[in-house]
C-alpha positions in Angstrom: -20.8 6.0 64.0 -21.7 2.6 61.9 -18.2 1.1 61.8 -19.1 -1.4 58.9 -20.3 1.3 56.9 -17.2 3.0 57.4 -15.0 0.1 56.6 -17.1 -0.6 53.3 -16.6 3.2 52.2 -12.9 3.0 52.7 -12.7 -0.4 51.0 -14.8 1.1 48.0 -12.3 4.2 47.8 -9.4 2.3 47.9 -10.5 -0.1 45.1 -11.4 2.9 43.2 -8.1 4.5 43.6 -6.2 1.1 42.6 -8.3 0.8 39.4 -7.4 4.4 38.4 -3.8 4.0 39.1 -3.9 0.5 37.1 -5.6 2.2 34.4 -3.2 4.8 34.0 -0.2 2.7 34.4 -1.5 0.1 32.0 -2.3 2.3 29.2 0.3 5.0 29.9 0.2 8.8 29.5 0.4 10.1 25.7 4.0 11.1 24.9 4.5 14.1 22.7 7.7 14.5 21.0 8.9 17.9 19.7 10.9 18.2 16.6 13.3 21.1 16.1 12.2 22.6 12.7 14.5 24.0 10.1 14.6 27.9 10.5 17.3 29.0 8.5 16.6 29.7 4.7 19.8 31.3 3.3 18.4 32.0 -0.2 14.8 32.1 -0.9 13.7 32.6 -4.6 10.9 34.5 -5.8 8.3 33.2 -8.4 8.6 36.5 -9.9 12.5 36.6 -10.6 13.7 36.8 -14.3 17.2 36.1 -13.4 18.2 32.6 -14.1 21.1 32.7 -11.6 18.6 33.3 -8.7 16.5 30.2 -9.1 17.8 28.0 -6.7 17.1 27.1 -2.8 19.4 27.2 -0.1 18.7 26.1 3.7 20.3 24.9 6.8 18.7 21.5 8.7 18.3 22.0 12.3 19.7 18.7 13.8 22.3 19.6 16.7 19.4 19.4 19.3 17.9 16.1 18.1 21.0 13.7 19.1 18.9 11.9 21.8 16.6 10.9 19.2 19.0 9.1 16.8 19.3 5.7 17.9 16.9 3.2 16.0 16.3 1.5 19.4 15.1 4.9 21.0 11.1 5.2 21.7 11.2 8.2 19.1 13.5 8.6 16.3 14.3 11.7 14.4 14.7 10.6 10.6 16.0 13.7 9.1 14.7 16.7 6.8 12.2 16.2 3.9 11.8 18.4 1.1 8.0 19.0 -0.6 7.1 20.6 -3.6 4.2 21.6 -5.9 3.6 22.8 -9.4 1.4 25.7 -10.1 0.1 27.3 -13.1 -1.0 30.4 -11.3 1.1 32.1 -8.9 -1.9 33.7 -7.0 -3.3 30.2 -6.2 0.1 29.4 -4.8 0.4 32.3 -2.7 -3.2 31.6 -1.3 -2.2 28.2 -0.3 1.2 29.5 1.0 -0.6 32.1 3.3 -2.8 29.2 4.5 -0.1 27.1 5.5 1.8 30.1 7.1 -1.4 30.8 9.2 -1.4 27.5 11.0 2.5 27.4 11.1 2.9 28.0 15.0 4.0 26.4 18.0 0.5 26.2 19.4 -0.6 24.2 16.3 2.7 22.3 15.8 2.3 19.7 13.0 -1.0 21.3 11.5 1.0 23.1 8.9 2.8 20.1 7.8 -0.8 18.3 7.6 -2.2 21.0 5.7 0.6 21.2 3.3 0.7 17.4 2.5 -3.1 16.2 3.2 -5.0 19.3 2.2 -2.9 20.6 -0.6 -1.1 17.5 -1.9 2.5 18.5 -1.9 4.8 15.8 -2.8 8.3 14.7 -1.6 10.9 15.5 -4.0 12.4 12.8 -5.9 16.0 12.2 -7.0 18.2 10.4 -9.5 19.5 8.4 -6.6 15.8 6.9 -6.1 13.5 7.5 -3.4 15.3 9.1 -0.5 12.9 10.0 2.4 13.5 12.1 3.9 15.8 13.7 1.5 18.4 14.6 4.0 19.0 11.7 6.5 19.6 12.7 10.2 23.0 12.9 11.4 23.1 15.1 14.5 24.8 17.8 12.7 23.4 20.8 11.0 24.1 21.1 7.2 23.8 23.3 4.5 21.6 22.1 1.7 21.4 23.6 -2.0 18.8 22.7 -4.5 18.5 23.9 -8.2 15.6 22.1 -10.1 16.5 23.1 -13.7 19.4 23.3 -16.0 20.6 26.5 -17.5 22.4 25.8 -20.8 25.2 23.2 -20.2 26.8 25.0 -17.5 27.9 23.2 -14.3 27.6 26.2 -12.1 23.7 26.1 -13.2 23.1 22.5 -13.4 19.9 21.1 -11.5 21.3 19.2 -8.6 20.9 18.7 -4.9 23.9 19.0 -2.7 24.3 18.6 1.0 27.1 20.1 3.2 28.8 20.8 -0.3 28.7 17.0 -1.6 26.5 16.5 -4.4 23.7 14.0 -3.7 21.4 13.7 -6.9 19.4 15.5 -9.4 15.9 16.4 -8.3 13.1 14.9 -10.0 9.3 15.0 -9.9 7.3 12.1 -8.4 5.7 11.6 -11.8 6.6 9.2 -14.2 6.5 8.0 -17.7 7.2 4.4 -18.5 8.3 3.9 -15.0 11.0 6.9 -15.2 10.8 10.0 -13.4 10.3 13.3 -14.8 12.7 16.3 -14.5 11.7 20.0 -13.9 13.2 21.0 -17.4 9.7 21.6 -18.7 11.1 23.5 -21.9 13.5 20.9 -23.1 12.7 18.3 -25.7 10.2 15.9 -24.6 11.2 11.9 -24.7 13.5 10.3 -22.6 17.0 12.1 -21.8 20.3 10.5 -22.1 20.0 10.1 -18.3 17.0 8.1 -18.5 14.3 10.5 -17.4 11.4 12.6 -19.0 11.4 16.3 -19.7 7.7 16.3 -19.6 5.4 19.6 -19.4 3.1 19.2 -16.3 -0.4 18.8 -17.1 -3.9 19.0 -15.4 -4.8 16.0 -13.1 -1.3 15.0 -12.3 -0.6 14.4 -8.5 2.1 17.2 -8.1 0.1 19.8 -10.0 -2.5 22.1 -8.8 -3.9 23.3 -12.1 -6.1 26.8 -12.3 -8.4 27.8 -14.8 -5.9 30.1 -16.2 -2.2 30.7 -16.4 -0.6 33.7 -14.6 1.7 33.9 -17.8 1.5 31.5 -20.8 3.5 28.3 -20.3 5.1 29.5 -17.0 4.9 27.1 -14.0 6.0 27.8 -10.5 7.5 25.5 -8.1 6.9 26.0 -4.5 9.0 24.0 -1.8 9.0 23.4 1.9 11.4 21.7 4.2 10.2 19.8 7.4 11.8 17.9 10.1 10.5 14.2 10.3 10.5 11.5 13.1 8.6 8.5 14.1 7.6 6.6 17.3 7.8 2.7 18.0 4.2 2.4 16.3 5.8 3.7 13.4 3.6 6.9 13.4 4.9 9.8 11.7 5.5 13.1 13.3 6.7 16.5 11.6 7.9 19.7 13.0 6.9 23.3 11.8 7.5 23.9 8.2 10.1 26.3 6.5 9.0 27.8 3.2 11.9 27.5 0.9 10.6 29.9 -1.8 9.2 29.4 -5.3 11.1 29.5 -8.9 9.3 29.9 -12.2 9.8 27.7 -15.2 8.8 28.5 -18.5 7.7 25.7 -20.7 8.6 28.0 -23.7 12.1 28.2 -23.0 14.6 25.4 -23.1 16.9 27.3 -20.3 15.6 28.2 -16.8 
C-alpha cells in the first residue's frame, strides 16, 4: 500500500467533510413555520340570499396553539388573522375563482391558496373606520369570535355595518378604495357623496383594484362581496407567511336599493 497516497486521500476527505459542515452551519437549514388556519365559520352567507338578516359573516380565530409565536423577540411571530375581500358583478366569475382557490387549499400546498387569493385574484384586506388594521384581528393567543356585517339595513343597530371581536365592536368595515382620501363604504345603494361619518357610498366600477368586473352583471346593479380569513405571521427577515384560508361566504349588495 502507498502510505503517502492513503494519507492524502484521507486528508482530502476530511477537508471535504469540514467544508460541507461549515457550509450547512454557516447557511443554516431552511426553517418552515406552520400557522394554524382558522377553520370554524359559524355563519357562511350565500350570494343568493334575499334575506337581509342573513347578510353577515361569523367565524372563530384559531390562536390557542400559537402561543409560542407571540413574542416579538422570537424567530417567527404570529401576527393574527386577516380578512380579505373582493367585489364581483357576476357570481359565476366569483364561484370560479373560489373553486380555483379551494383546489389548492390543502396541507400539501400550504400557502398556495393565500398566494392565489391575494396575488393572482387580487383580493384586498378589509379596511375599517379605525384606520388600517393589519391583520384585522391582532393575535392574543386566545380563540375569538368575529362578526362582520358590511352594510346597513335601515337605521337598525341590530343590522348595522360593523365588525365585532369577542363581542366588542371594533369598527365599521370599509373598502380599500378612497375618494378625496376618504375610504368608501359597502352601502352601494345609499346616496353618493360624503356621509356624516366622513366616508363615501360609491358604487363600485370597472378598473378599481377591489373589483373583478365581468362583461355582464348576473343581476342588474347587484354586486357580490366575497370574504376569506387567513392567519398571518412573519420571520426575522420580515417575510410574511400565510396559513390555509377559510372561505367566509359572500353577500349580494343591490346598488338599486338603499337597504341591504
